[in-house]
N, C-alpha and C positions, 0 to 999 in steps of 0.2 A: 482402479480405486484402491487406495492404500490407507490404512488406519494405523496411527502411531500415538503413543501416549504424550509425546512432546517432541519438539525439534530444538536442539541446542547445538548450534554451530556444526550442523551436519553438512557435508558436501554432497549436493544432490543435483543431478542433471536430468532434465526432462527433454526427451527428443523423440521425434517420429510419431507424434500424435497428441492425444488429449489425455491428461492425467487429472485425477482428483485426489487430494490429500484430505483426510479427516484427522485433525489433531485434537485429541481430547483434553490436552493440557496446554501449557504455555509454549510460545515460540520465541527463540532468541537466535538470530543469525546475523552474520556480518562478514564483510570482506572476502577473503580467500575461502572461507568455509560457509558458503551460501548456496542459494538456489540459482541455477542457470536454466533458462528456458530457451531451447534451440529455436532457430528461425521457423521451423516447420511444426511447432508445437504450441500447446497452451496448457495452463495449469489453473485449476480452481481449488483454493485451499479454504477449508472450513476450520475455524479455531474455536474450541470450547473452554479454554482455560480462563485466566484472568488478565494475562498481559501478552503483548506482542512487541518485540523489539527488533527492528531491522536497521542494522548499522551500515556503514559505508559500503555500498555495492552489495548488500546482503541478498538482493534479488536482481539478477541480471536478465532482463527480458530482451533477448536478442532480436525479437520480432520488430520491436519499436512501436508496437500497437498496444494501447492500454487494455483492449478487450482480451488479450492473450494471457493476462494474469489477473485473477479476481481473488481477493482476500475477503472472506465473509466471516465476520466475528459474531459469536453468540452474544446474548445480552450479558453474560457473565464477564466478558472482556471489558474492563474498565480503564485500562491503560494501554496506549499504543504509541510507540515512538519510532520515528524514521529520522536518521541523522548520520553524522560522521562523514560529511562531504561526498556522499554518494548520490547518484541519480536514481530515480525511481520511476518506472513506467508501469501503470496498472490501475486497477479499481479497488478501492477499499471501502467496505461497509462495516462500520463499527459504531452503531448508534448509541451505545452507552459509554463509549470510551472517551477519556480525556486524551486527545491526540496532540502530540508534540512533534513538530517538524523542526529539526535543529541543524544548524551549521550547513547550509547549502554549499554545494561544490562550486566549481569554476564554470559550469555550464549556465546558459541563459535559461534553461528549463530544468530545475532540480526535481520537480514532481510533474509528471505528465499523466493525466487520466482524470479520475473522479474520486471524491472522498466524502464520506458521510461519517460524522462523529458527533458526540455530545457537545464537546468544546474543542476548538482547534487553536493552537498557539504556534506561531512561526517565529523562530529565533534566528538571529544572525542574517546573513545574506541568504534569502530563500525565495526562489521563483516558482510559482505555481501556474501550470497551464492546464486548463480544462480541455480534454480531448473531445472536440465537437462531433467527431465521428461516432461517439457513443450514443448520440441521439437516435441513430438508426438501429441500435441494438435490439430494440423491442423488449428490453428488460422490464419485468413487472415489479421493480423495487417500489418501496413505499414513497420514496422521495425522488424528484427529478429536478435538476438544476434549471431554473428559469432565468435567473440573473443574480448578480451580486454587486456590491459596492465596496470598494476599498476605502477604508477610513484611516487617516493618520492618528497617531496618539494625541496630537493637539486637538483634532476634530472630535475625538472621542471623550475629551476632557480628562485624560489620564496624565 
């Protein structure tokens, strides 16, 4: 278990087990200066600041399983963005955040996992895939995905 005041473009490698980060402030990571979770590892990150920004490949979950990276945001986190043509695999719980998923990459699955936010906006080419294996996680979260319906802007009246 590691506690830090913030993460700002830190180069972090998690390998050989389970790690927990407690970040009392904001998180901003992207590209070459990001988090890498090795195939035999997992990371649970608690964030208590006001914003989280994950740029292109800011989190590289080498396991390929969403359950191996969990980002859990306190009620104080009101802004969360994931973007910059990077793929993301993990679970995000940010119930008070305005979530922006920007500029998906070249993959068919830009986001793989699960996401809880106050509002969620996807811009540009962005593909979202709910990882159905999470149903068996036995997580005691307040919200569980039952179903969803994709609505075009024309259908929504915008």
